[in-house]
C-alpha positions in Angstrom: 7.8 132.9 -136.4 9.3 129.2 -136.2 7.9 126.0 -134.7 8.7 125.7 -131.4 8.0 129.9 -130.7 4.0 129.0 -131.4 1.8 128.5 -128.4 0.0 124.8 -129.3 -3.7 126.3 -128.8 -2.6 129.0 -131.3 -1.7 126.7 -134.0 -5.2 126.0 -135.0 -5.9 129.5 -135.6 -3.0 130.2 -137.7 -3.2 126.9 -139.9 -3.6 128.6 -143.3 -1.7 127.7 -146.4 -1.8 125.6 -149.6 0.6 123.2 -150.2 2.2 119.7 -152.0 3.6 116.9 -150.6 5.6 114.6 -152.5 6.9 110.9 -151.0 9.7 109.3 -152.8 9.1 105.3 -153.0 11.5 102.5 -154.4 9.4 102.5 -157.5 6.6 105.0 -157.1 6.4 108.7 -156.7 2.9 110.0 -154.6 1.6 113.3 -155.2 -0.8 114.9 -152.7 -2.0 118.8 -152.8 -3.8 120.6 -149.6 -5.4 123.8 -148.8 -5.3 124.3 -145.1 -7.6 126.8 -143.2 -8.4 126.7 -139.7 -11.8 125.4 -140.3 -10.2 121.7 -141.7 -8.1 120.4 -145.0 -9.3 120.1 -148.0 -7.7 117.7 -150.6 -7.0 119.0 -153.9 -6.0 116.4 -155.7 -3.8 113.0 -155.5 -1.8 111.2 -157.6 0.8 108.4 -158.2 3.7 108.6 -161.2 4.4 105.0 -161.4 8.0 103.5 -162.3 9.8 107.1 -162.1 13.0 106.0 -161.9 12.4 103.9 -165.5 10.8 107.0 -166.9 12.3 110.1 -168.6 12.1 112.9 -166.2 10.6 114.7 -168.7 7.7 112.7 -169.4 7.0 112.1 -165.9 7.3 116.0 -165.1 4.8 116.7 -167.5 2.4 114.3 -165.4 3.6 116.3 -162.5 2.3 119.7 -163.7 -0.5 118.4 -165.2 -1.3 117.5 -161.6 -0.6 121.0 -160.2 -2.4 122.8 -163.4 -5.8 120.7 -162.6 -5.3 121.3 -158.3 -4.6 125.7 -159.7 -1.6 125.7 -157.7 1.4 125.4 -160.4 3.1 128.4 -158.9 3.5 126.2 -155.8 7.2 124.2 -154.6 7.4 120.7 -153.6 8.2 119.1 -149.7 10.1 116.3 -150.6 10.2 113.2 -148.6 13.5 111.3 -148.9 13.2 107.6 -148.8 13.4 106.3 -145.2 16.2 103.7 -146.0 18.9 106.7 -147.3 18.4 108.9 -144.2 19.5 108.6 -140.8 17.1 110.3 -138.3 18.0 110.8 -134.8 16.6 112.5 -131.9 19.1 114.7 -129.7 18.5 115.4 -126.0 19.9 118.5 -125.3 18.6 119.7 -121.9 19.8 123.0 -120.2 21.5 123.9 -124.0 20.4 127.6 -124.7 18.8 128.2 -128.6 22.1 130.1 -129.6 24.7 127.2 -128.9 22.3 124.4 -129.8 23.8 124.3 -133.3 27.5 124.5 -131.8 26.4 121.6 -129.7 24.9 119.6 -132.3 28.3 120.0 -134.6 30.1 118.4 -131.9 28.3 115.0 -131.4 27.2 115.2 -134.9 29.8 112.9 -136.2 28.7 110.1 -133.8 25.3 110.2 -135.5 25.8 108.7 -138.7 27.7 106.4 -140.5 28.9 108.3 -143.3 32.5 109.4 -143.9 32.4 113.5 -142.6 33.0 115.3 -146.1 29.8 112.9 -147.7 27.3 113.8 -144.8 24.5 116.5 -145.5 22.4 117.1 -142.0 19.9 119.1 -140.5 18.1 119.8 -137.4 15.0 121.2 -135.7 13.6 121.9 -131.7 11.2 119.6 -131.1 8.4 121.0 -128.7 9.1 122.4 -125.3 12.6 122.9 -126.7 14.4 120.4 -125.1 15.1 117.7 -127.9 16.4 118.4 -131.4 15.3 116.2 -135.0 18.3 115.7 -136.6 18.3 114.0 -140.4 21.8 112.9 -141.9 21.9 111.7 -145.9 24.8 111.4 -148.0 25.2 114.7 -150.3 25.3 112.5 -153.4 21.8 111.3 -152.3 20.5 114.9 -152.1 22.3 116.0 -155.5 21.3 113.1 -157.4 17.6 113.2 -156.4 18.1 117.1 -156.9 19.4 116.7 -160.2 16.3 114.4 -161.2 13.7 116.9 -160.0 15.4 119.8 -161.7 15.3 117.7 -164.7 11.7 116.9 -164.7 11.0 120.6 -164.0 9.2 119.9 -160.6 10.1 122.9 -158.6 11.4 121.9 -155.1 11.7 123.9 -151.3 12.4 121.7 -149.4 14.1 117.9 -149.0 12.8 116.2 -145.6 12.0 113.3 -143.7 9.1 111.4 -142.8 9.3 112.1 -139.4 9.4 115.9 -139.5 6.5 115.8 -141.4 4.3 113.7 -139.1 5.5 115.3 -136.1 4.3 118.8 -137.8 0.9 117.5 -139.3 -0.2 115.7 -135.8 0.5 119.5 -133.9 -1.5 121.5 -137.1 -5.0 120.9 -134.9 -3.9 119.8 -131.4 -2.0 117.5 -129.5 -1.0 113.7 -130.1 -3.2 111.2 -127.9 -1.5 111.4 -124.4 0.5 108.6 -123.1 2.2 108.0 -126.4 1.2 106.3 -129.1 2.7 104.2 -131.8 1.5 104.4 -135.6 2.7 101.8 -138.7 2.8 102.3 -142.6 3.0 100.3 -144.7 5.4 101.4 -147.6 7.0 99.9 -150.4 9.9 98.4 -149.1 8.7 97.2 -145.7 6.9 98.6 -142.9 7.7 102.0 -141.2 7.1 102.7 -137.8 6.5 106.4 -135.7 5.4 106.9 -132.5 6.0 109.4 -129.7 5.8 108.5 -125.2 7.6 109.5 -122.5 10.4 107.3 -122.7 11.1 109.0 -126.4 10.1 112.3 -127.8 9.9 110.9 -131.5 10.7 107.6 -133.1 11.1 107.0 -136.4 12.4 103.6 -138.2 11.5 101.1 -141.1 11.5 97.4 -140.6 11.3 95.0 -143.3 9.8 92.5 -140.9 6.2 91.7 -140.7 2.9 93.7 -139.4 3.3 91.8 -135.9 7.2 91.8 -135.8 7.6 95.6 -136.6 5.1 96.7 -134.0 6.9 94.7 -131.1 9.8 96.1 -132.1 9.0 99.5 -132.5 6.4 99.2 -128.8 9.8 98.0 -127.0 11.9 101.2 -128.2 8.7 103.4 -127.4 8.1 101.2 -124.3 4.6 101.1 -125.1 2.6 98.1 -125.3 2.1 96.3 -128.8 -1.7 95.9 -128.7 -2.3 100.2 -128.8 -0.7 99.8 -132.6 -2.6 102.0 -134.9 -3.0 102.7 -138.7 -0.5 106.1 -139.4 -3.5 107.8 -141.0 -6.0 107.4 -138.0 -3.6 109.8 -136.1 -3.1 112.6 -138.9 -5.9 115.5 -138.9 -8.5 114.4 -141.1 -9.4 116.1 -144.6 -13.3 117.6 -144.5 -13.2 117.1 -148.1 -11.2 115.2 -150.8 -11.3 113.6 -154.2 -13.3 110.6 -155.1 -11.5 107.4 -154.6 -8.7 108.8 -152.1 -7.3 106.3 -149.7 -5.5 108.2 -146.6 -4.1 105.1 -145.9 -2.1 104.9 -149.4 -1.2 108.8 -149.6 -0.3 109.6 -145.6 3.3 110.5 -145.4 2.6 112.4 -148.7 -0.3 113.9 -147.2 1.8 115.1 -144.0 4.6 116.5 -146.4 1.8 118.5 -148.2 0.1 119.8 -144.5 3.7 120.7 -143.4 4.3 122.6 -146.9 1.2 124.8 -146.2 2.1 125.8 -143.2 5.7 125.9 -143.2 5.8 128.4 -139.8 4.1 125.9 -137.8 6.3 123.4 -138.7 9.8 121.8 -138.4 12.0 123.4 -139.8 14.0 120.6 -141.0 15.4 120.9 -144.7 18.3 118.6 -146.2 18.1 120.6 -149.2 21.2 123.4 -150.3 19.2 126.9 -150.3 20.7 127.6 -153.5 18.6 124.6 -154.6 14.9 126.0 -153.0 12.6 126.8 -155.3 10.1 129.6 -154.0 6.4 128.4 -152.9 4.6 131.2 -153.1 3.2 134.1 -155.7 3.3 136.3 -151.8 7.0 136.3 -152.4 7.3 139.6 -154.7 5.1 141.6 -152.1 8.1 142.7 -150.1 10.0 143.2 -153.4 6.9 145.7 -154.5 6.8 147.0 -150.8 10.5 147.8 -150.7 10.5 150.0 -154.6 7.8 151.7 -152.9 9.3 152.9 -150.2 12.5 153.3 -152.4 10.9 155.7 -154.3 9.0 157.4 -151.5 12.5 158.1 -149.7 13.9 158.9 -153.1 11.1 161.7 -153.7 12.4 162.7 -149.5 16.0 162.4 -150.1 15.2 165.0 -153.2 13.3 167.5 -151.0 16.8 167.9 -148.5 19.5 170.4 -149.0 22.6 169.2 -150.7 25.1 170.3 -148.5 23.5 169.4 -145.1 23.9 166.0 -146.5 27.4 166.2 -147.2 28.5 167.6 -143.9 26.1 165.0 -142.0 28.3 162.6 -143.9 31.4 163.4 -143.1 30.7 163.8 -139.5 29.2 160.4 -139.5 32.2 159.2 -141.1 34.7 160.7 -138.7 33.0 159.9 -135.4 33.0 156.0 -137.2 36.5 156.5 -138.0 37.4 157.9 -134.3 35.6 154.8 -132.8 36.4 151.8 -135.2 39.9 150.6 -133.4 38.3 150.8 -130.1 35.2 148.5 -131.4 37.7 146.2 -132.9 39.8 145.8 -130.5 37.2 145.3 -127.7 36.1 142.2 -130.2 39.2 140.5 -130.6 39.3 140.8 -126.1 36.3 139.2 -126.3 37.2 136.7 -128.8 40.6 136.0 -127.0 38.2 135.5 -123.4 35.7 132.9 -125.1 38.8 131.1 -126.5 40.5 130.7 -122.9 37.2 130.1 -121.2 36.6 127.1 -123.9 40.1 125.8 -123.4 39.8 125.7 -119.9 35.8 124.0 -119.8 37.7 121.6 -122.1 40.9 120.6 -119.9 38.7 120.4 -117.1 36.2 117.6 -118.8 39.1 115.7 -119.6 40.2 115.4 -115.9 36.7 114.1 -115.3 36.5 111.5 -118.1 39.3 108.9 -116.9 37.5 107.7 -114.0 34.2 108.1 -114.8 35.0 105.7 -118.2 36.8 103.1 -116.2 33.8 103.4 -114.0 31.3 102.5 -116.6 33.4 100.2 -118.0 33.7 98.2 -114.8 29.9 98.5 -114.8 28.9 97.5 -118.2 31.4 94.3 -117.4 29.4 93.0 -114.4 26.2 93.4 -116.0 27.1 92.3 -119.1 28.3 88.5 -118.0 29.1 85.5 -120.3 27.5 84.4 -122.5 26.8 87.6 -123.6 29.7 88.5 -126.0 30.7 92.0 -126.7 32.5 92.7 -130.3 32.6 96.2 -130.5 32.6 98.8 -127.2 32.2 103.1 -128.0 32.2 105.4 -125.5 31.7 108.9 -125.4 30.7 111.5 -123.3 27.1 111.4 -123.6 26.6 107.9 -124.7 27.8 104.3 -125.0 27.2 102.1 -128.1 27.8 98.3 -127.9 27.9 95.6 -130.6 27.8 91.8 -129.9 26.2 88.9 -129.5 23.8 87.0 -126.7 21.8 84.4 -126.6 18.5 86.5 -126.3 19.1 90.3 -126.8 15.6 91.7 -125.7 16.3 91.7 -122.1 19.2 93.3 -122.3 17.8 97.2 -122.9 16.1 96.5 -119.2 19.1 95.5 -117.8 21.1 98.4 -118.7 19.0 101.0 -117.8 18.9 99.3 -114.3 22.5 101.1 -114.1 22.8 103.7 -111.7 25.2 104.9 -114.6 22.9 104.3 -117.7 19.4 105.2 -119.1 17.2 105.7 -122.5 18.7 102.2 -124.3 17.8 101.6 -127.5 19.0 99.3 -130.5 20.0 100.8 -132.9 19.5 98.5 -135.6 17.3 95.5 -135.9 18.3 92.3 -134.0 19.4 89.6 -136.3 20.0 86.0 -135.7 23.6 84.4 -136.2 23.7 80.7 -135.1 22.6 80.0 -132.4 23.0 83.7 -130.7 21.2 87.3 -131.4 23.6 89.8 -132.9 22.7 93.2 -131.5 24.2 96.8 -131.8 22.7 98.9 -128.6 23.2 102.6 -127.9 22.8 104.0 -123.8 22.6 107.8 -122.6 25.3 107.9 -119.8 23.4 109.9 -116.4 24.9 112.8 -115.9 26.3 113.8 -119.7 24.2 116.6 -119.9 25.4 119.7 -119.6 
């Protein structure tokens, strides 16, 4: 049962499990273990492993093992939050795209969503509530390999490497719905202010700002089209624990707490996992139950087969093989014809789209020239069928979002990097969706 297939009103009654979440910080590791039931959340334990990058892996791995032992969950594998600065998080609208074709649609656009070389990029995605948008996380393969090796050296079992956006999105929907009309929540991490929000204009927004609280609230509020005075602390929007250890401060452990909730109820959460399958550890003793059931069924089947006369089995198998051999060439021929027809259709659609692109691109270029008059200076312009990316300088960059959204050809304009002061001007980088680009 996947996240998108579970009705929101049923999630509370299906919420049951135990999980452990780890937040990787610039200096420390934050650990939280929880037990989830329909009646509420119980925090089993929380801890901070300080300066883990400077200490031998075996040393802090022993601290982690002792933490799990005290919580009585030594068998569990952790859900790990990667540092926000090391992951590119994007929300990609895909209205009208069937679920079976979403992976292909994302693969077609993925190169435009991250700055890494193709061979170095590792990405994962998951459908958001409603099914019209997907959350995508992209990072370097070397980043995953480094952390996977570090945790393996420390003896820490990991079931997933994910991002705070996926954990927070899942945790907010575990016992209900997020605040109506949208919200913006901030969390002060080790290297800056992390912002998470949702609004009618943006299904999900996640970013890290090195600036102060007020500046981060203003910039994130502009992206979400929300008023800055409605900013909340991240711990205020998360499900509140019914019981927790003495001294537990949710404001310090908010992301790790959300990761633990996601780990406890994986089938009710976004399945966004950047850890390759061969490195994933099992998280529950129940994984052995299917094996035991299969062994019992196999034994029963062996007894049943022993009671059937061998000669009848041989005759049946011979007839079955003969029928398979007779139909196999026809099946291969039909499959090959279907594949060729689909390839021709794809080529036809591609040629038709190329014919329409030239005029649309020229019209958009003329529209941008008309709207972005001097002293706005465009240093870089990149257009795809779905979006246009601008980089340049202006006396004031903030009004450009509204100016672009007023165009009938553009929508959902957003800054893809914080505005930077360059001399007397402000440097900006904007990405806008093209109207009519959705299939």
